[in-house]
N, CA and C atoms of all chains as a GROMACS GRO file, in nm:
protein
  627
    1MET      N    1   0.535   0.789   2.874
    1MET     CA    2   0.597   0.902   2.805
    1MET      C    3   0.651   0.855   2.671
    2SER      N    4   0.605   0.922   2.564
    2SER     CA    5   0.649   0.879   2.433
    2SER      C    6   0.791   0.926   2.402
    3ARG      N    7   0.849   0.866   2.297
    3ARG     CA    8   0.984   0.902   2.256
    3ARG      C    9   0.989   1.048   2.213
    4LEU      N   10   1.109   1.107   2.223
    4LEU     CA   11   1.124   1.244   2.179
    4LEU      C   12   1.118   1.249   2.027
    5THR      N   13   1.044   1.346   1.975
    5THR     CA   14   1.037   1.361   1.830
    5THR      C   15   1.159   1.438   1.782
    6PHE      N   16   1.172   1.443   1.650
    6PHE     CA   17   1.282   1.519   1.591
    6PHE      C   18   1.277   1.665   1.637
    7GLN      N   19   1.154   1.724   1.634
    7GLN     CA   20   1.139   1.864   1.674
    7GLN      C   21   1.180   1.885   1.820
    8GLU      N   22   1.140   1.791   1.906
    8GLU     CA   23   1.175   1.805   2.048
    8GLU      C   24   1.325   1.794   2.069
    9ARG      N   25   1.388   1.700   1.997
    9ARG     CA   26   1.534   1.686   2.009
    9ARG      C   27   1.603   1.815   1.965
   10MET      N   28   1.551   1.875   1.857
   10MET     CA   29   1.609   2.001   1.809
   10MET      C   30   1.590   2.112   1.913
   11LEU      N   31   1.472   2.112   1.978
   11LEU     CA   32   1.445   2.214   2.080
   11LEU      C   33   1.538   2.198   2.199
   12TRP      N   34   1.561   2.073   2.240
   12TRP     CA   35   1.653   2.050   2.353
   12TRP      C   36   1.795   2.094   2.314
   13ALA      N   37   1.833   2.069   2.189
   13ALA     CA   38   1.965   2.112   2.142
   13ALA      C   39   1.975   2.265   2.142
   14GLN      N   40   1.867   2.331   2.099
   14GLN     CA   41   1.866   2.478   2.099
   14GLN      C   42   1.877   2.532   2.242
   15LEU      N   43   1.802   2.466   2.333
   15LEU     CA   44   1.805   2.511   2.473
   15LEU      C   45   1.946   2.496   2.529
   16ALA      N   46   2.010   2.382   2.499
   16ALA     CA   47   2.147   2.360   2.548
   16ALA      C   48   2.241   2.465   2.489
   17ALA      N   49   2.224   2.498   2.362
   17ALA     CA   50   2.312   2.596   2.297
   17ALA      C   51   2.292   2.734   2.359
   18ILE      N   52   2.165   2.771   2.381
   18ILE     CA   53   2.137   2.903   2.441
   18ILE      C   54   2.196   2.912   2.581
   19LEU      N   55   2.177   2.804   2.660
   19LEU     CA   56   2.230   2.804   2.796
   19LEU      C   57   2.382   2.809   2.794
   20ALA      N   58   2.444   2.738   2.698
   20ALA     CA   59   2.590   2.739   2.687
   20ALA      C   60   2.639   2.880   2.656
   21VAL      N   61   2.572   2.946   2.564
   21VAL     CA   62   2.611   3.084   2.530
   21VAL      C   63   2.593   3.175   2.652
   22GLY      N   64   2.480   3.157   2.722
   22GLY     CA   65   2.453   3.238   2.842
   22GLY      C   66   2.558   3.218   2.950
   23VAL      N   67   2.592   3.091   2.977
   23VAL     CA   68   2.692   3.060   3.080
   23VAL      C   69   2.827   3.116   3.040
   24TYR      N   70   2.862   3.100   2.913
   24TYR     CA   71   2.989   3.152   2.863
   24TYR      C   72   2.995   3.304   2.883
   25TYR      N   73   2.884   3.370   2.849
   25TYR     CA   74   2.879   3.515   2.862
   25TYR      C   75   2.896   3.556   3.008
   26VAL      N   76   2.820   3.492   3.095
   26VAL     CA   77   2.824   3.529   3.237
   26VAL      C   78   2.963   3.506   3.295
   27HIS      N   79   3.024   3.393   3.261
   27HIS     CA   80   3.153   3.359   3.321
   27HIS      C   81   3.271   3.438   3.266
   28PHE      N   82   3.271   3.460   3.136
   28PHE     CA   83   3.392   3.515   3.076
   28PHE      C   84   3.382   3.660   3.033
   29LEU      N   85   3.260   3.706   3.004
   29LEU     CA   86   3.252   3.838   2.943
   29LEU      C   87   3.177   3.943   3.024
   30ALA      N   88   3.104   3.900   3.123
   30ALA     CA   89   3.017   3.994   3.194
   30ALA      C   90   3.095   4.111   3.252
   31HIS      N   91   3.215   4.085   3.302
   31HIS     CA   92   3.292   4.193   3.365
   31HIS      C   93   3.409   4.238   3.279
   32ALA      N   94   3.412   4.189   3.156
   32ALA     CA   95   3.529   4.219   3.073
   32ALA      C   96   3.519   4.357   3.008
   33GLY      N   97   3.395   4.409   2.990
   33GLY     CA   98   3.381   4.538   2.924
   33GLY      C   99   3.400   4.524   2.774
   34PRO      N  100   3.378   4.636   2.702
   34PRO     CA  101   3.392   4.629   2.558
   34PRO      C  102   3.537   4.605   2.516
   35GLY      N  103   3.553   4.536   2.407
   35GLY     CA  104   3.689   4.507   2.360
   35GLY      C  105   3.686   4.402   2.253
   36HIS      N  106   3.802   4.350   2.221
   36HIS     CA  107   3.808   4.250   2.115
   36HIS      C  108   3.791   4.111   2.175
   37HIS      N  109   3.669   4.065   2.177
   37HIS     CA  110   3.641   3.930   2.226
   37HIS      C  111   3.608   3.840   2.108
   38TYR      N  112   3.611   3.713   2.136
   38TYR     CA  113   3.573   3.618   2.032
   38TYR      C  114   3.430   3.570   2.051
   39PHE      N  115   3.355   3.648   2.130
   39PHE     CA  116   3.219   3.609   2.165
   39PHE      C  117   3.131   3.595   2.040
   40HIS      N  118   3.144   3.693   1.951
   40HIS     CA  119   3.062   3.691   1.828
   40HIS      C  120   3.094   3.566   1.747
   41ALA      N  121   3.223   3.533   1.743
   41ALA     CA  122   3.265   3.415   1.668
   41ALA      C  123   3.204   3.289   1.729
   42VAL      N  124   3.199   3.285   1.864
   42VAL     CA  125   3.142   3.168   1.932
   42VAL      C  126   2.993   3.155   1.897
   43ILE      N  127   2.921   3.267   1.902
   43ILE     CA  128   2.778   3.264   1.871
   43ILE      C  129   2.757   3.218   1.726
   44LEU      N  130   2.835   3.276   1.636
   44LEU     CA  131   2.821   3.238   1.495
   44LEU      C  132   2.852   3.091   1.473
   45ALA      N  133   2.957   3.042   1.544
   45ALA     CA  134   2.995   2.902   1.530
   45ALA      C  135   2.884   2.811   1.580
   46VAL      N  136   2.826   2.847   1.696
   46VAL     CA  137   2.716   2.767   1.752
   46VAL      C  138   2.598   2.764   1.655
   47LEU      N  139   2.563   2.882   1.600
   47LEU     CA  140   2.452   2.890   1.505
   47LEU      C  141   2.480   2.804   1.381
   48LEU      N  142   2.604   2.814   1.332
   48LEU     CA  143   2.642   2.741   1.211
   48LEU      C  144   2.636   2.590   1.234
   49VAL      N  145   2.693   2.546   1.348
   49VAL     CA  146   2.693   2.403   1.379
   49VAL      C  147   2.551   2.352   1.395
   50PHE      N  148   2.471   2.428   1.472
   50PHE     CA  149   2.332   2.384   1.493
   50PHE      C  150   2.254   2.379   1.363
   51GLY      N  151   2.270   2.485   1.282
   51GLY     CA  152   2.200   2.490   1.154
   51GLY      C  153   2.238   2.373   1.064
   52SER      N  154   2.368   2.340   1.060
   52SER     CA  155   2.416   2.230   0.975
   52SER      C  156   2.359   2.096   1.022
   53ILE      N  157   2.364   2.074   1.155
   53ILE     CA  158   2.314   1.947   1.210
   53ILE      C  159   2.164   1.933   1.180
   54SER      N  160   2.091   2.042   1.204
   54SER     CA  161   1.946   2.040   1.180
   54SER      C  162   1.916   2.014   1.033
   55PHE      N  163   1.988   2.083   0.943
   55PHE     CA  164   1.967   2.067   0.799
   55PHE      C  165   1.996   1.923   0.756
   56ALA      N  166   2.110   1.870   0.805
   56ALA     CA  167   2.151   1.735   0.766
   56ALA      C  168   2.050   1.632   0.816
   57ALA      N  169   2.006   1.650   0.942
   57ALA     CA  170   1.912   1.554   1.002
   57ALA      C  171   1.778   1.554   0.928
   58ARG      N  172   1.733   1.675   0.886
   58ARG     CA  173   1.606   1.684   0.814
   58ARG      C  174   1.613   1.612   0.680
   59HIS      N  175   1.726   1.621   0.616
   59HIS     CA  176   1.736   1.564   0.481
   59HIS      C  177   1.782   1.419   0.480
   60ARG      N  178   1.833   1.372   0.594
   60ARG     CA  179   1.880   1.234   0.601
   60ARG      C  180   1.763   1.138   0.611
   61THR      N  181   1.661   1.180   0.692
   61THR     CA  182   1.546   1.092   0.709
   61THR      C  183   1.447   1.116   0.595
   62GLY      N  184   1.392   1.011   0.544
   62GLY     CA  185   1.295   1.026   0.435
   62GLY      C  186   1.157   1.062   0.484
   63ALA      N  187   1.131   1.038   0.613
   63ALA     CA  188   0.996   1.060   0.668
   63ALA      C  189   0.968   1.210   0.686
   64VAL      N  190   0.840   1.240   0.705
   64VAL     CA  191   0.801   1.378   0.733
   64VAL      C  192   0.855   1.415   0.870
   65VAL      N  193   0.927   1.525   0.879
   65VAL     CA  194   0.981   1.564   1.010
   65VAL      C  195   0.915   1.690   1.065
   66GLU      N  196   0.837   1.758   0.982
   66GLU     CA  197   0.767   1.877   1.030
   66GLU      C  198   0.632   1.885   0.959
   67ASP      N  199   0.526   1.908   1.035
   67ASP     CA  200   0.393   1.918   0.974
   67ASP      C  201   0.316   2.035   1.036
   68GLU      N  202   0.185   2.039   1.010
   68GLU     CA  203   0.104   2.154   1.055
   68GLU      C  204   0.101   2.166   1.207
   69ARG      N  205   0.106   2.052   1.278
   69ARG     CA  206   0.104   2.059   1.425
   69ARG      C  207   0.234   2.121   1.476
   70ASP      N  208   0.346   2.085   1.414
   70ASP     CA  209   0.474   2.144   1.453
   70ASP      C  210   0.473   2.295   1.429
   71ARG      N  211   0.415   2.335   1.315
   71ARG     CA  212   0.410   2.478   1.283
   71ARG      C  213   0.318   2.552   1.380
   72SER      N  214   0.208   2.485   1.419
   72SER     CA  215   0.116   2.547   1.514
   72SER      C  216   0.183   2.564   1.651
   73ILE      N  217   0.260   2.464   1.693
   73ILE     CA  218   0.331   2.472   1.822
   73ILE      C  219   0.440   2.579   1.813
   74ALA      N  220   0.508   2.586   1.698
   74ALA     CA  221   0.612   2.688   1.680
   74ALA      C  222   0.551   2.828   1.691
   75ALA      N  223   0.427   2.842   1.639
   75ALA     CA  224   0.360   2.973   1.646
   75ALA      C  225   0.329   3.011   1.791
   76ILE      N  226   0.292   2.912   1.872
   76ILE     CA  227   0.264   2.938   2.014
   76ILE      C  228   0.392   2.988   2.082
   77GLY      N  229   0.503   2.918   2.056
   77GLY     CA  230   0.632   2.957   2.116
   77GLY      C  231   0.674   3.096   2.072
   78THR      N  232   0.653   3.125   1.944
   78THR     CA  233   0.692   3.255   1.890
   78THR      C  234   0.611   3.367   1.955
   79ARG      N  235   0.482   3.338   1.981
   79ARG     CA  236   0.396   3.439   2.044
   79ARG      C  237   0.451   3.476   2.182
   80TRP      N  238   0.489   3.374   2.260
   80TRP     CA  239   0.546   3.400   2.393
   80TRP      C  240   0.676   3.480   2.382
   81SER      N  241   0.758   3.438   2.288
   81SER     CA  242   0.886   3.505   2.269
   81SER      C  243   0.865   3.651   2.230
   82ASN      N  244   0.768   3.677   2.141
   82ASN     CA  245   0.741   3.814   2.098
   82ASN      C  246   0.692   3.900   2.214
   83ILE      N  247   0.607   3.842   2.298
   83ILE     CA  248   0.556   3.919   2.413
   83ILE      C  249   0.672   3.962   2.503
   84ILE      N  250   0.762   3.867   2.532
   84ILE     CA  251   0.876   3.898   2.619
   84ILE      C  252   0.966   4.004   2.554
   85LEU      N  253   0.989   3.991   2.424
   85LEU     CA  254   1.073   4.087   2.354
   85LEU      C  255   1.013   4.228   2.359
   86TRP      N  256   0.882   4.236   2.331
   86TRP     CA  257   0.817   4.367   2.330
   86TRP      C  258   0.818   4.430   2.469
   87VAL      N  259   0.780   4.352   2.570
   87VAL     CA  260   0.778   4.406   2.707
   87VAL      C  261   0.919   4.450   2.747
   88GLY      N  262   1.018   4.367   2.716
   88GLY     CA  263   1.156   4.398   2.751
   88GLY      C  264   1.205   4.524   2.681
   89LEU      N  265   1.176   4.534   2.552
   89LEU     CA  266   1.222   4.651   2.477
   89LEU      C  267   1.156   4.779   2.528
   90VAL      N  268   1.026   4.769   2.560
   90VAL     CA  269   0.957   4.887   2.614
   90VAL      C  270   1.019   4.928   2.747
   91LEU      N  271   1.049   4.828   2.833
   91LEU     CA  272   1.112   4.858   2.962
   91LEU      C  273   1.248   4.925   2.943
   92ILE      N  274   1.325   4.873   2.847
   92ILE     CA  275   1.457   4.930   2.821
   92ILE      C  276   1.443   5.076   2.773
   93MET      N  277   1.345   5.098   2.686
   93MET     CA  278   1.325   5.234   2.634
   93MET      C  279   1.281   5.329   2.745
   94VAL      N  280   1.191   5.277   2.834
   94VAL     CA  281   1.146   5.361   2.946
   94VAL      C  282   1.265   5.397   3.036
   95LEU      N  283   1.348   5.294   3.065
   95LEU     CA  284   1.466   5.319   3.148
   95LEU      C  285   1.560   5.418   3.081
   96TYR      N  286   1.573   5.406   2.952
   96TYR     CA  287   1.670   5.488   2.879
   96TYR      C  288   1.623   5.632   2.864
   97TRP      N  289   1.496   5.647   2.824
   97TRP     CA  290   1.449   5.782   2.792
   97TRP      C  291   1.384   5.853   2.911
   98ASP      N  292   1.296   5.784   2.981
   98ASP     CA  293   1.219   5.852   3.084
   98ASP      C  294   1.301   5.880   3.210
   99HIS      N  295   1.374   5.780   3.254
   99HIS     CA  296   1.446   5.797   3.380
   99HIS      C  297   1.593   5.828   3.360
  100GLY      N  298   1.641   5.803   3.243
  100GLY     CA  299   1.783   5.829   3.215
  100GLY      C  300   1.875   5.745   3.299
  101SER      N  301   1.823   5.628   3.343
  101SER     CA  302   1.906   5.545   3.431
  101SER      C  303   2.003   5.455   3.355
  102ILE      N  304   1.993   5.456   3.224
  102ILE     CA  305   2.091   5.380   3.146
  102ILE      C  306   2.180   5.481   3.074
  103HIS      N  307   2.306   5.480   3.110
  103HIS     CA  308   2.394   5.582   3.052
  103HIS      C  309   2.492   5.523   2.952
  104SER      N  310   2.509   5.395   2.958
  104SER     CA  311   2.613   5.341   2.868
  104SER      C  312   2.555   5.247   2.764
  105ALA      N  313   2.607   5.259   2.643
  105ALA     CA  314   2.563   5.172   2.533
  105ALA      C  315   2.596   5.027   2.565
  106HIS      N  316   2.705   5.006   2.640
  106HIS     CA  317   2.746   4.871   2.677
  106HIS      C  318   2.638   4.803   2.760
  107LEU      N  319   2.580   4.881   2.853
  107LEU     CA  320   2.474   4.827   2.939
  107LEU      C  321   2.349   4.795   2.855
  108VAL      N  322   2.316   4.886   2.762
  108VAL     CA  323   2.198   4.865   2.677
  108VAL      C  324   2.215   4.737   2.595
  109ILE      N  325   2.334   4.721   2.537
  109ILE     CA  326   2.359   4.601   2.455
  109ILE      C  327   2.352   4.475   2.542
  110GLY      N  328   2.406   4.485   2.664
  110GLY     CA  329   2.399   4.371   2.757
  110GLY      C  330   2.255   4.335   2.790
  111LEU      N  331   2.172   4.439   2.814
  111LEU     CA  332   2.031   4.414   2.846
  111LEU      C  333   1.959   4.349   2.727
  112ILE      N  334   1.987   4.401   2.606
  112ILE     CA  335   1.922   4.344   2.487
  112ILE      C  336   1.966   4.199   2.468
  113PHE      N  337   2.094   4.174   2.493
  113PHE     CA  338   2.146   4.037   2.479
  113PHE      C  339   2.072   3.942   2.575
  114HIS      N  340   2.059   3.985   2.701
  114HIS     CA  341   1.989   3.901   2.799
  114HIS      C  342   1.841   3.884   2.763
  115LEU      N  343   1.785   3.991   2.708
  115LEU     CA  344   1.644   3.985   2.666
  115LEU      C  345   1.628   3.880   2.555
  116LEU      N  346   1.721   3.880   2.461
  116LEU     CA  347   1.716   3.781   2.352
  116LEU      C  348   1.729   3.639   2.406
  117LEU      N  349   1.821   3.621   2.502
  117LEU     CA  350   1.837   3.488   2.563
  117LEU      C  351   1.708   3.446   2.632
  118LEU      N  352   1.650   3.538   2.709
  118LEU     CA  353   1.526   3.507   2.783
  118LEU      C  354   1.413   3.472   2.687
  119ALA      N  355   1.400   3.552   2.580
  119ALA     CA  356   1.292   3.527   2.482
  119ALA      C  357   1.313   3.392   2.414
  120GLY      N  358   1.438   3.361   2.383
  120GLY     CA  359   1.469   3.233   2.319
  120GLY      C  360   1.436   3.116   2.410
  121ILE      N  361   1.476   3.129   2.537
  121ILE     CA  362   1.449   3.021   2.634
  121ILE      C  363   1.299   3.004   2.654
  122ALA      N  364   1.227   3.117   2.665
  122ALA     CA  365   1.081   3.110   2.684
  122ALA      C  366   1.015   3.039   2.566
  123ARG      N  367   1.059   3.072   2.445
  123ARG     CA  368   1.001   3.009   2.325
  123ARG      C  369   1.022   2.858   2.328
  124ILE      N  370   1.146   2.818   2.359
  124ILE     CA  371   1.178   2.675   2.356
  124ILE      C  372   1.102   2.599   2.464
  125VAL      N  373   1.101   2.655   2.586
  125VAL     CA  374   1.032   2.587   2.696
  125VAL      C  375   0.883   2.575   2.666
  126ARG      N  376   0.823   2.684   2.612
  126ARG     CA  377   0.680   2.680   2.581
  126ARG      C  378   0.650   2.574   2.476
  127GLU      N  379   0.738   2.563   2.375
  127GLU     CA  380   0.717   2.463   2.270
  127GLU      C  381   0.733   2.321   2.326
  128LEU      N  382   0.834   2.303   2.413
  128LEU     CA  383   0.854   2.169   2.472
  128LEU      C  384   0.732   2.130   2.556
  129VAL      N  385   0.676   2.227   2.631
  129VAL     CA  386   0.557   2.200   2.712
  129VAL      C  387   0.440   2.163   2.620
  130ALA      N  388   0.425   2.239   2.511
  130ALA     CA  389   0.315   2.212   2.418
  130ALA      C  390   0.329   2.072   2.358
  131TYR      N  391   0.450   2.033   2.324
  131TYR     CA  392   0.471   1.899   2.268
  131TYR      C  393   0.433   1.791   2.369
  132ARG      N  394   0.468   1.813   2.497
  132ARG     CA  395   0.438   1.711   2.599
  132ARG      C  396   0.289   1.706   2.628
  133ILE      N  397   0.223   1.825   2.633
  133ILE     CA  398   0.080   1.828   2.662
  133ILE      C  399   0.002   1.758   2.551
  134ASN      N  400   0.044   1.782   2.427
  134ASN     CA  401  -0.028   1.727   2.312
  134ASN      C  402   0.033   1.597   2.261
  135ALA      N  403   0.115   1.533   2.343
  135ALA     CA  404   0.185   1.412   2.295
  135ALA      C  405   0.087   1.299   2.271
  136MET      N  406  -0.525   1.921   2.739
  136MET     CA  407  -0.652   1.976   2.694
  136MET      C  408  -0.704   1.893   2.577
  137THR      N  409  -0.834   1.854   2.582
  137THR     CA  410  -0.888   1.775   2.472
  137THR      C  411  -0.968   1.864   2.378
  138SER      N  412  -0.973   1.822   2.252
  138SER     CA  413  -1.042   1.898   2.150
  138SER      C  414  -1.190   1.859   2.149
  139PRO      N  415  -1.281   1.952   2.109
  139PRO     CA  416  -1.424   1.914   2.100
  139PRO      C  417  -1.452   1.826   1.978
  140ILE      N  418  -1.351   1.800   1.899
  140ILE     CA  419  -1.369   1.714   1.782
  140ILE      C  420  -1.330   1.570   1.821
  141ARG      N  421  -1.425   1.480   1.812
  141ARG     CA  422  -1.397   1.338   1.837
  141ARG      C  423  -1.376   1.268   1.703
  142ASN      N  424  -1.305   1.158   1.707
  142ASN     CA  425  -1.283   1.088   1.579
  142ASN      C  426  -1.275   0.937   1.600
  143THR      N  427  -1.289   0.867   1.489
  143THR     CA  428  -1.289   0.720   1.493
  143THR      C  429  -1.169   0.663   1.417
  144ILE      N  430  -1.062   0.742   1.412
  144ILE     CA  431  -0.945   0.701   1.333
  144ILE      C  432  -0.886   0.570   1.386
  145ARG      N  433  -0.876   0.560   1.518
  145ARG     CA  434  -0.814   0.441   1.576
  145ARG      C  435  -0.890   0.314   1.533
  146GLU      N  436  -1.022   0.321   1.538
  146GLU     CA  437  -1.104   0.205   1.501
  146GLU      C  438  -1.089   0.174   1.350
  147LEU      N  439  -1.094   0.279   1.270
  147LEU     CA  440  -1.080   0.260   1.125
  147LEU      C  441  -0.943   0.202   1.090
  148ARG      N  442  -0.844   0.251   1.160
  148ARG     CA  443  -0.706   0.204   1.136
  148ARG      C  444  -0.692   0.058   1.178
  149ALA      N  445  -0.749   0.027   1.295
  149ALA     CA  446  -0.741  -0.111   1.345
  149ALA      C  447  -0.812  -0.207   1.250
  150ALA      N  448  -0.926  -0.161   1.197
  150ALA     CA  449  -1.002  -0.248   1.105
  150ALA      C  450  -0.923  -0.280   0.979
  151ARG      N  451  -0.831  -0.191   0.944
  151ARG     CA  452  -0.749  -0.213   0.823
  151ARG      C  453  -0.608  -0.259   0.857
  152SER      N  454  -0.583  -0.289   0.983
  152SER     CA  455  -0.450  -0.332   1.031
  152SER      C  456  -0.340  -0.234   0.985
  153MET      N  457  -0.372  -0.108   0.999
  153MET     CA  458  -0.277  -0.005   0.957
  153MET      C  459  -0.205   0.052   1.080
  154THR      N  460  -0.076   0.074   1.068
  154THR     CA  461  -0.002   0.132   1.182
  154THR      C  462  -0.016   0.284   1.180
  155GLN      N  463   0.017   0.344   1.294
  155GLN     CA  464   0.012   0.491   1.302
  155GLN      C  465   0.112   0.551   1.204
  156GLN      N  466   0.229   0.490   1.194
  156GLN     CA  467   0.331   0.541   1.101
  156GLN      C  468   0.284   0.527   0.957
  157GLY      N  469   0.216   0.415   0.929
  157GLY     CA  470   0.164   0.393   0.794
  157GLY      C  471   0.064   0.502   0.756
  158LEU      N  472  -0.027   0.533   0.848
  158LEU     CA  473  -0.125   0.639   0.821
  158LEU      C  474  -0.055   0.774   0.807
  159ALA      N  475   0.041   0.798   0.898
  159ALA     CA  476   0.114   0.926   0.895
  159ALA      C  477   0.182   0.946   0.760
  160ASP      N  478   0.241   0.841   0.707
  160ASP     CA  479   0.308   0.852   0.576
  160ASP      C  480   0.208   0.884   0.466
  161LEU      N  481   0.090   0.823   0.475
  161LEU     CA  482  -0.010   0.843   0.369
  161LEU      C  483  -0.071   0.985   0.371
  162ILE      N  484  -0.079   1.044   0.491
  162ILE     CA  485  -0.141   1.178   0.498
  162ILE      C  486  -0.037   1.287   0.518
  163HIS      N  487   0.090   1.251   0.507
  163HIS     CA  488   0.202   1.347   0.512
  163HIS      C  489   0.209   1.427   0.641
  164VAL      N  490   0.197   1.357   0.753
  164VAL     CA  491   0.222   1.420   0.883
  164VAL      C  492   0.314   1.328   0.962
  165THR      N  493   0.355   1.373   1.081
  165THR     CA  494   0.440   1.287   1.164
  165THR      C  495   0.353   1.188   1.244
  166ARG      N  496   0.418   1.082   1.290
  166ARG     CA  497   0.345   0.982   1.370
  166ARG      C  498   0.289   1.046   1.497
  167GLN      N  499   0.364   1.142   1.553
  167GLN     CA  500   0.320   1.209   1.676
  167GLN      C  501   0.189   1.286   1.652
  168THR      N  502   0.174   1.339   1.532
  168THR     CA  503   0.050   1.410   1.501
  168THR      C  504  -0.067   1.313   1.493
  169VAL      N  505  -0.044   1.196   1.435
  169VAL     CA  506  -0.150   1.094   1.431
  169VAL      C  507  -0.189   1.054   1.574
  170ILE      N  508  -0.087   1.038   1.659
  170ILE     CA  509  -0.114   1.002   1.800
  170ILE      C  510  -0.199   1.111   1.866
  171ALA      N  511  -0.162   1.238   1.842
  171ALA     CA  512  -0.235   1.350   1.903
  171ALA      C  513  -0.379   1.358   1.850
  172ILE      N  514  -0.397   1.333   1.720
  172ILE     CA  515  -0.532   1.338   1.662
  172ILE      C  516  -0.617   1.224   1.721
  173GLU      N  517  -0.561   1.105   1.726
  173GLU     CA  518  -0.636   0.990   1.779
  173GLU      C  519  -0.676   1.012   1.924
  174GLY      N  520  -0.589   1.080   1.999
  174GLY     CA  521  -0.617   1.104   2.141
  174GLY      C  522  -0.702   1.229   2.163
  175ASP      N  523  -0.758   1.286   2.058
  175ASP     CA  524  -0.839   1.408   2.065
  175ASP      C  525  -0.763   1.525   2.128
  176LYS      N  526  -0.630   1.524   2.110
  176LYS     CA  527  -0.550   1.633   2.166
  176LYS      C  528  -0.524   1.740   2.061
  177TYR      N  529  -0.547   1.707   1.936
  177TYR     CA  530  -0.518   1.802   1.829
  177TYR      C  531  -0.622   1.785   1.719
  178SER      N  532  -0.678   1.898   1.675
  178SER     CA  533  -0.774   1.894   1.563
  178SER      C  534  -0.698   1.925   1.433
  179PRO      N  535  -0.700   1.833   1.338
  179PRO     CA  536  -0.625   1.857   1.215
  179PRO      C  537  -0.690   1.963   1.128
  180SER      N  538  -0.613   2.014   1.034
  180SER     CA  539  -0.669   2.110   0.938
  180SER      C  540  -0.766   2.036   0.847
  181LEU      N  541  -0.847   2.113   0.775
  181LEU     CA  542  -0.943   2.052   0.680
  181LEU      C  543  -0.869   1.966   0.578
  182GLU      N  544  -0.755   2.017   0.534
  182GLU     CA  545  -0.680   1.945   0.432
  182GLU      C  546  -0.639   1.805   0.481
  183VAL      N  547  -0.585   1.800   0.602
  183VAL     CA  548  -0.543   1.670   0.658
  183VAL      C  549  -0.666   1.583   0.683
  184ALA      N  550  -0.775   1.645   0.731
  184ALA     CA  551  -0.898   1.569   0.756
  184ALA      C  552  -0.947   1.502   0.627
  185PHE      N  553  -0.944   1.577   0.517
  185PHE     CA  554  -0.987   1.520   0.388
  185PHE      C  555  -0.891   1.410   0.342
  186ARG      N  556  -0.763   1.430   0.369
  186ARG     CA  557  -0.667   1.324   0.332
  186ARG      C  558  -0.697   1.195   0.408
  187ILE      N  559  -0.731   1.209   0.537
  187ILE     CA  560  -0.763   1.092   0.620
  187ILE      C  561  -0.888   1.022   0.562
  188ALA      N  562  -0.989   1.105   0.530
  188ALA     CA  563  -1.113   1.048   0.475
  188ALA      C  564  -1.084   0.974   0.344
  189ARG      N  565  -0.996   1.028   0.265
  189ARG     CA  566  -0.964   0.965   0.137
  189ARG      C  567  -0.890   0.832   0.159
  190VAL      N  568  -0.800   0.831   0.258
  190VAL     CA  569  -0.726   0.707   0.287
  190VAL      C  570  -0.822   0.596   0.328
  191PHE      N  571  -0.919   0.630   0.414
  191PHE     CA  572  -1.012   0.527   0.463
  191PHE      C  573  -1.133   0.509   0.370
  192ASP      N  574  -1.144   0.599   0.273
  192ASP     CA  575  -1.253   0.593   0.175
  192ASP      C  576  -1.390   0.596   0.243
  193VAL      N  577  -1.404   0.688   0.337
  193VAL     CA  578  -1.533   0.707   0.406
  193VAL      C  579  -1.562   0.858   0.411
  194PRO      N  580  -1.690   0.896   0.428
  194PRO     CA  581  -1.720   1.039   0.438
  194PRO      C  582  -1.656   1.101   0.562
  195LEU      N  583  -1.628   1.228   0.552
  195LEU     CA  584  -1.560   1.299   0.662
  195LEU      C  585  -1.636   1.287   0.794
  196GLU      N  586  -1.770   1.299   0.784
  196GLU     CA  587  -1.849   1.298   0.909
  196GLU      C  588  -1.854   1.160   0.975
  197ARG      N  589  -1.810   1.058   0.904
  197ARG     CA  590  -1.801   0.927   0.971
  197ARG      C  591  -1.673   0.919   1.054
  198ILE      N  592  -1.580   1.004   1.024
  198ILE     CA  593  -1.452   1.003   1.098
  198ILE      C  594  -1.453   1.106   1.211
  199PHE      N  595  -1.500   1.226   1.179
  199PHE     CA  596  -1.496   1.335   1.278
  199PHE      C  597  -1.636   1.376   1.321
  200GLN      N  598  -1.653   1.391   1.454
  200GLN     CA  599  -1.779   1.440   1.508
  200GLN      C  600  -1.748   1.556   1.604
  201TYR      N  601  -1.832   1.658   1.595
  201TYR     CA  602  -1.816   1.773   1.685
  201TYR      C  603  -1.900   1.752   1.811
  202VAL      N  604  -1.835   1.752   1.925
  202VAL     CA  605  -1.906   1.739   2.052
  202VAL      C  606  -1.894   1.872   2.125
  203PRO      N  607  -2.004   1.952   2.125
  203PRO     CA  608  -1.993   2.085   2.186
  203PRO      C  609  -1.958   2.076   2.334
  204PRO      N  610  -1.870   2.163   2.381
  204PRO     CA  611  -1.836   2.159   2.524
  204PRO      C  612  -1.956   2.197   2.609
  205ARG      N  613  -1.964   2.132   2.727
  205ARG     CA  614  -2.076   2.159   2.815
  205ARG      C  615  -2.070   2.302   2.869
  206PRO      N  616  -2.184   2.374   2.872
  206PRO     CA  617  -2.181   2.510   2.926
  206PRO      C  618  -2.140   2.508   3.073
  207ARG      N  619  -2.070   2.613   3.114
  207ARG     CA  620  -2.022   2.618   3.253
  207ARG      C  621  -2.138   2.628   3.351
  208GLY      N  622  -2.122   2.563   3.465
  208GLY     CA  623  -2.221   2.572   3.572
  208GLY      C  624  -2.343   2.486   3.551
  209LYS      N  625  -2.338   2.395   3.451
  209LYS     CA  626  -2.453   2.308   3.428
  209LYS      C  627  -2.413   2.164   3.450
   0.00000   0.00000   0.00000
């Protein structure tokens, strides 16, 4: 098994961040209902920290850290993520309009949030698998 | 999954005592991409293929060969 590349390390970091946000949401906010939470601030902080670390790491090393193969693998991950997002959004719309089983905006936002987490996790896992298969 | 494109990069590199990282730097890709190309796991773009040919100063067809996949059931 070869060493983890920069892209793979970034993907593992993203996966950890997404799971941390998901666990935080499930534990602290799932039953809290709408209100003044600091959840948005936590998400923004995680994004900011991750973005800064990624930016700094890319510019610290002089070597090429991303090339056509990385972009091709990213496209594969994005395709999976898009499929999940589209299927999820269509399901939410069907539930909302056809059956009227979703009555609260809070529930819709919660579903969209989980859908985004799922799509993000699927993208990262698919990319990690692609990196290992083509290692 | 292996690509139908075979290549002789490893042999050409060995003949010149060039490391994978050295080649990667010259053709502006990561070392992992060179490893994947050498292992027939990834087919490079035409641009990268031409860069490789230029580095080794040999025609493209001496580096890359297309091996058509065998038809199913034969």
